[in-house]
C-alpha positions in Angstrom: 57.3 68.2 178.3 58.1 69.6 174.9 61.7 70.5 174.1 63.0 73.7 172.5 61.4 74.2 169.1 63.4 75.2 166.1 61.7 76.6 163.0 63.7 76.5 159.8 63.0 77.9 156.4 60.4 76.5 154.1 61.1 72.8 153.3 59.7 73.1 149.7 58.6 69.5 149.7 62.1 68.2 150.3 60.8 64.8 151.1 59.6 64.1 147.5 63.2 64.3 146.1 65.6 61.5 145.9 68.5 61.5 148.4 71.1 62.1 145.6 69.2 65.1 144.3 68.8 66.5 147.8 72.5 66.2 148.4 73.4 67.8 145.1 71.0 70.7 145.6 72.3 71.1 149.2 75.9 71.1 148.0 75.2 73.6 145.2 73.4 75.8 147.7 76.3 75.6 150.2 78.7 76.6 147.4 76.5 79.6 146.4 76.2 80.7 150.0 80.0 80.4 150.5 80.6 82.4 147.4 78.1 85.1 148.4 79.6 85.3 151.9 83.1 85.6 150.5 81.9 88.5 148.4 80.6 90.2 151.5 83.9 89.6 153.3 85.8 91.0 150.4 83.6 94.0 149.9 85.4 96.5 152.3 88.7 95.8 150.4 87.0 96.3 147.0 85.5 99.6 148.3 88.8 100.9 149.5 90.5 99.9 146.3 87.8 101.7 144.3 88.5 104.9 146.2 92.3 104.6 145.7 92.0 103.9 142.0 89.6 106.8 141.5 91.9 109.3 143.2 95.0 107.9 141.5 93.3 108.1 138.1 92.1 111.6 138.7 95.6 112.7 139.7 97.1 111.3 136.5 94.3 112.6 134.3 94.2 116.1 135.8 98.0 116.4 135.5 98.0 115.2 131.9 95.2 117.6 131.0 96.9 120.5 132.7 100.2 119.9 130.8 98.2 119.9 127.5 96.4 123.1 128.4 99.6 124.8 129.5 101.7 123.4 126.6 104.0 121.4 128.8 103.8 123.4 132.0 104.0 121.9 135.5 103.6 119.5 137.0 105.2 116.3 135.8 102.7 113.4 135.7 104.9 111.2 137.9 104.9 113.9 140.6 101.2 114.3 140.4 100.5 110.6 140.7 102.8 110.4 143.7 100.6 113.1 145.4 97.5 111.1 144.2 98.9 108.0 146.0 99.4 110.0 149.2 95.9 111.6 149.2 94.4 108.2 148.3 96.1 106.6 151.3 94.9 109.3 153.6 91.3 108.9 152.3 91.4 105.2 152.7 92.7 105.3 156.2 90.2 108.0 157.3 87.3 106.1 155.8 88.4 102.8 157.2 88.7 104.3 160.7 85.2 105.7 160.4 83.8 102.3 159.3 82.6 103.7 155.9 83.8 100.7 153.9 81.2 98.3 155.4 78.5 97.1 153.1 75.9 99.1 155.0 77.7 102.3 154.1 76.9 101.6 150.4 73.4 100.3 150.9 71.7 103.7 150.3 72.5 106.6 148.0 71.9 109.3 150.7 74.8 110.7 152.5 77.5 109.7 149.9 78.2 113.3 148.9 78.8 114.6 152.4 80.9 111.6 153.5 83.0 111.8 150.3 83.4 115.6 150.7 84.5 115.4 154.3 87.1 112.6 153.7 88.4 114.4 150.6 88.8 117.8 152.2 90.6 116.3 155.2 93.0 114.3 153.0 93.6 117.2 150.7 94.4 119.6 153.6 96.7 116.9 155.1 98.5 116.6 151.7 98.9 120.4 151.5 100.3 120.5 155.0 102.7 117.7 154.2 103.9 119.4 151.0 104.5 122.6 152.9 106.4 120.8 155.7 108.6 119.0 153.2 109.0 122.1 150.9 107.8 120.2 147.9 104.6 122.2 147.3 106.4 124.8 145.3 106.7 122.6 142.2 102.9 122.6 141.8 101.1 125.6 140.3 97.8 126.7 141.9 96.0 125.8 138.7 97.3 122.2 138.9 96.3 121.9 142.6 92.8 123.3 141.8 92.4 120.9 138.9 93.4 117.9 141.0 91.0 119.0 143.9 88.0 119.2 141.6 88.9 116.1 139.5 89.8 114.1 142.6 86.6 114.8 144.5 84.4 114.2 141.4 86.2 110.9 140.8 85.8 109.8 144.5 82.1 110.7 144.6 81.5 109.1 141.3 83.2 105.9 142.3 81.2 105.7 145.5 77.9 106.3 143.7 78.8 103.7 141.1 79.6 101.2 143.8 76.2 101.9 145.5 74.5 101.1 142.2 76.5 97.9 141.8 75.6 96.8 145.4 72.0 97.3 144.6 72.2 95.2 141.5 74.3 92.5 143.3 71.8 92.3 146.1 68.9 91.9 143.7 70.8 89.2 141.8 71.8 87.4 145.0 75.6 87.8 144.6 75.8 89.6 147.9 74.3 87.3 150.5 72.3 88.9 153.3 73.5 88.1 156.8 72.1 84.8 158.1 70.6 85.2 161.6 69.4 82.6 164.2 66.9 84.1 166.6 66.9 82.5 170.1 64.8 83.4 173.1 61.7 82.8 175.2 58.6 82.2 173.1 56.6 85.1 174.4 59.5 87.5 173.8 60.0 86.2 170.3 56.4 86.7 169.4 56.6 90.3 170.9 59.7 91.1 168.9 58.7 89.5 165.6 57.2 92.8 164.2 60.4 94.6 164.9 62.5 92.3 162.7 62.2 93.1 159.0 64.6 90.8 157.1 64.1 92.4 153.8 64.7 96.0 155.0 67.6 94.9 157.3 69.2 92.8 154.5 69.2 89.6 156.5 67.6 86.1 156.4 66.3 84.3 159.5 68.0 80.9 159.2 66.1 79.6 162.2 64.0 80.7 165.2 64.6 78.7 168.4 62.0 79.1 171.2 63.3 78.2 174.7 61.0 76.9 177.4 60.6 79.3 180.3 61.7 76.7 182.9 65.0 76.8 184.7 65.2 73.0 184.9 65.1 72.6 181.1 67.0 75.8 180.0 70.4 74.0 179.9 69.1 71.2 177.7 67.3 73.7 175.4 70.4 75.8 175.0 72.6 72.8 174.3 70.3 71.9 171.5 70.3 75.5 170.3 74.1 75.7 170.3 74.2 72.5 168.3 71.8 74.0 165.8 73.9 77.1 165.5 77.0 75.0 164.8 75.2 73.1 162.1 73.7 76.2 160.4 76.8 78.4 160.8 74.9 81.7 160.8 76.6 85.1 160.9 74.7 86.3 164.0 72.8 84.9 166.9 70.0 87.3 168.1 69.0 86.7 171.7 65.5 87.8 172.5 64.7 87.9 176.3 63.3 90.5 178.6 66.0 92.5 180.3 64.3 91.6 183.6 65.5 88.0 183.1 69.3 88.2 183.5 69.4 84.5 184.2 68.1 83.7 180.7 70.3 86.3 179.0 73.5 85.1 180.8 72.8 81.5 180.1 72.3 82.3 176.4 75.5 84.3 176.2 77.5 81.5 177.9 76.1 78.9 175.5 76.8 80.8 172.3 80.2 82.2 173.3 81.4 78.7 172.3 80.2 79.2 168.7 81.9 81.2 166.0 79.1 83.7 165.5 78.4 87.3 166.5 76.0 87.6 169.5 73.5 90.3 169.7 71.1 91.1 172.6 67.7 92.2 171.4 66.8 95.6 172.8 63.8 96.6 174.8 61.2 98.8 172.9 62.7 101.8 174.7 65.8 101.5 172.5 63.8 101.9 169.3 63.8 105.6 170.1 67.6 105.6 170.4 69.2 104.0 167.3 72.7 105.4 168.2 72.8 104.0 171.7 76.3 102.7 172.7 78.1 101.2 175.6 79.9 103.7 177.8 82.2 103.1 180.8 81.5 104.6 184.2 84.5 103.7 186.3 84.6 99.9 186.7 81.0 99.5 185.4 79.4 99.9 182.0 76.2 101.7 181.0 74.1 102.3 178.0 74.5 105.8 176.5 71.2 106.7 175.0 72.0 110.2 173.7 75.0 112.4 173.1 75.3 116.1 172.4 74.1 116.7 168.8 77.2 118.9 168.1 80.8 118.6 169.4 82.7 121.7 170.5 84.4 121.8 167.1 81.1 121.5 165.3 79.6 124.2 167.4 82.5 126.5 166.5 82.0 125.7 162.8 78.3 126.4 163.0 78.9 129.6 164.9 81.4 130.8 162.4 79.0 130.0 159.5 76.2 131.9 161.3 78.3 135.0 161.8 79.6 135.0 158.3 76.2 134.5 156.6 74.3 136.9 159.0 76.9 139.7 158.7 77.1 139.4 154.9 73.3 139.3 154.6 72.8 142.4 156.8 75.3 144.4 154.7 73.9 143.3 151.4 70.2 143.5 152.4 70.4 146.8 154.3 68.8 149.0 151.5 66.1 146.4 151.0 65.3 146.2 154.7 64.9 150.0 154.8 62.4 149.8 152.0 60.4 147.1 153.8 60.4 149.1 157.0 59.0 152.1 155.1 56.3 150.0 153.5 55.2 148.7 156.9 55.1 152.1 158.5 53.2 153.7 155.6 50.4 151.0 155.6 49.4 150.9 159.2 50.4 152.6 162.5 52.6 150.7 164.9 56.2 149.6 165.3 58.2 148.3 162.3 59.7 145.5 164.3 57.8 143.1 166.5 59.4 141.3 169.4 58.0 138.1 170.8 59.2 135.7 173.5 60.3 132.3 172.2 62.2 129.4 173.7 65.7 128.9 172.4 68.7 126.6 173.1 68.2 124.6 176.3 64.6 125.9 176.4 65.9 129.3 177.6 63.6 132.3 176.6 64.7 135.0 174.3 63.1 137.9 172.4 62.8 137.2 168.7 62.8 140.0 166.1 60.3 140.0 163.2 58.9 142.6 160.8 55.4 143.5 162.0 52.9 141.8 159.7 49.7 142.1 161.8 47.7 144.8 163.4 47.7 142.8 166.7 50.9 142.4 168.8 50.3 139.2 170.8 52.8 137.6 173.2 52.9 135.2 176.1 49.9 132.9 176.7 47.6 134.9 174.4 49.2 134.1 171.1 46.9 132.8 168.4 48.5 131.3 165.3 47.8 132.9 161.9 45.3 131.2 159.7 44.3 131.6 156.0 42.7 134.9 155.3 43.5 136.0 158.8 41.9 139.6 159.3 44.8 140.5 161.6 47.4 140.3 158.7 48.0 143.5 156.8 48.4 143.5 153.0 52.1 144.2 153.2 52.3 141.6 156.0 50.7 139.0 153.8 53.4 139.4 151.2 56.2 139.4 153.8 54.8 136.2 155.4 54.4 134.4 152.1 58.0 135.2 151.1 59.4 134.8 154.6 60.9 138.3 154.4 59.3 139.0 157.8 61.9 136.7 159.3 64.9 138.6 158.1 65.3 140.8 161.3 66.2 137.6 163.0 69.7 138.0 161.6 70.1 140.3 164.6 69.2 137.3 166.8 71.9 135.3 165.0 74.5 138.0 165.6 73.6 138.1 169.2 74.0 134.3 169.5 70.4 133.6 170.4 69.6 131.9 167.1 71.3 130.2 164.2 70.8 130.6 160.4 69.5 127.0 160.3 67.7 125.1 163.0 64.3 124.1 164.2 61.9 127.1 163.9 61.0 128.5 167.4 57.4 128.3 168.3 55.5 130.9 170.4 55.8 130.1 174.1 52.1 129.2 174.4 52.4 126.7 171.6 55.7 125.4 172.8 54.4 124.6 176.3 51.4 122.9 174.8 53.5 120.6 172.5 56.0 119.8 175.2 53.2 118.3 177.3 51.5 116.5 174.4 54.5 115.1 172.4 57.3 113.3 174.2 60.2 114.1 171.8 59.3 117.7 171.2 61.7 119.2 173.7 64.7 117.6 171.9 64.3 120.4 169.3 65.9 122.7 172.0 69.1 120.7 171.9 70.4 123.1 169.2 69.8 126.8 168.6 66.5 127.7 166.8 67.0 128.8 163.2 65.6 131.4 160.8 65.0 128.4 158.4 65.1 124.7 158.9 64.9 121.2 157.4 61.1 121.1 158.1 60.6 124.4 156.3 62.4 123.5 153.1 60.4 120.2 153.1 57.1 122.1 153.1 56.4 121.6 156.8 55.5 125.2 157.7 52.4 127.4 158.1 49.3 126.6 160.1 49.2 123.4 162.2 45.8 121.9 161.7 46.2 118.4 163.1 48.4 116.1 165.2 49.9 114.8 162.0 51.1 118.3 161.0 53.1 118.9 164.2 54.4 115.3 164.3 55.7 115.6 160.7 57.4 118.9 161.6 59.0 117.5 164.7 60.2 114.4 162.8 62.0 116.7 160.3 63.4 118.9 163.1 64.8 115.9 165.0 66.3 114.5 161.8 68.2 117.8 161.5 69.3 117.6 165.2 70.6 114.0 164.7 72.2 114.5 161.3 73.7 118.0 161.4 76.6 118.8 159.1 77.9 122.1 157.7 76.9 120.8 154.2 73.3 120.2 155.4 73.2 123.8 156.6 74.5 125.1 153.2 71.9 122.9 151.4 69.0 124.2 153.5 70.1 127.8 153.0 70.3 127.3 149.2 66.9 125.5 149.2 65.4 128.4 151.2 66.8 131.0 148.8 65.3 129.2 145.8 61.9 128.7 147.3 61.1 132.2 148.7 58.0 132.6 146.6 56.8 129.0 146.7 55.3 128.8 150.2 51.6 128.1 149.7 51.2 127.2 153.4 52.6 130.6 154.6 49.9 133.1 155.6 
């Protein structure tokens, strides 16, 4: 009977080299790997140091510039650098607790602005509170504080973006070694999971793949050989691939590799591919796997509600004359009500009545709703303009005030369409985990208008679910601004 099989990297015709050359090349390769792994281990400390230096430098520079501009006015540079050290310490502690200094946090450019802004605002407010409590804030003028706030954030964000660029270059040059992984499991399970492992995208290298025989009598010997291989290769991680219906194999693998100085990971079932943020949660004395969590905490819901009320109230006051003109234009062109109310599903799939300016001669609701198409004869001339510019959605500010909608969120579909998509698309209902919005991430990315194919609705859902899973107040602000600057650019709106 064949023993466990281990497949290593390409031999590159190693047998044709002399023993001395092979030993030299192996020694050089080991030194390079140790150096690269040391760089990875030191990276969090370098990232934290970069943040601290950027903030300290910004504090000193802003104070110096302020003294020059004010001809020697406050503050003293020494006092400003002391504040810079305090703020830098808070930023580093907060970022470290949130795990932001890991290499993965600097692997992509996206999200750096929001993470830097959140950490900076928190640290700055803490510093202001500390200055107030110790009665030392009086020595700083508002101009000096404002200069430090702007300069400090720009320095922090700039340092992080620079570090992202350096990480990209270091990875391409091989100075930051990818994690070395040994994959161990039953042969059929390894073959099934192979397409899900992308070493290049996941920044790792497969040092070896060890296939175990599906035989209880030989499992112990196979795992002893696998553990010896792991000790020899010294990988960063061992990735166990076995069906979750085989706890005997999983427990035997875990017991074998607990004796090795590596991180052990249990490969997930295909179900978990839908839940990237799954985590272990405690239920009394037992543990379970948490697949989802509320998209917004109570504090975040309060923040979003305050943002909605502020924007909606201000918009209604400023736009009141314009809304009256639109109402008159609708009334003069065709008979019928100015406002059109239609039933939609909102948060938790609860029905509500949405407000819109009337843009059609027909007033459809319930199961008889037919989506608008290009050159739709039901659309009036004024209605066509209102739909193209999204002005017809402005009465939904009333829904926002009433708490039925949000300024930003997944756009609510007509009930007939909603019920159809819920049955056809498994993840569609997750859009209702937040309040529907007047505008949304899908809309500012061109995913609006008539749905002509399965790909259209799938793309829209993907954008909506991205918003649900990545909500932040800054994302709402960005979507509102993008909507305002693209009012006349909706070619798909008709």
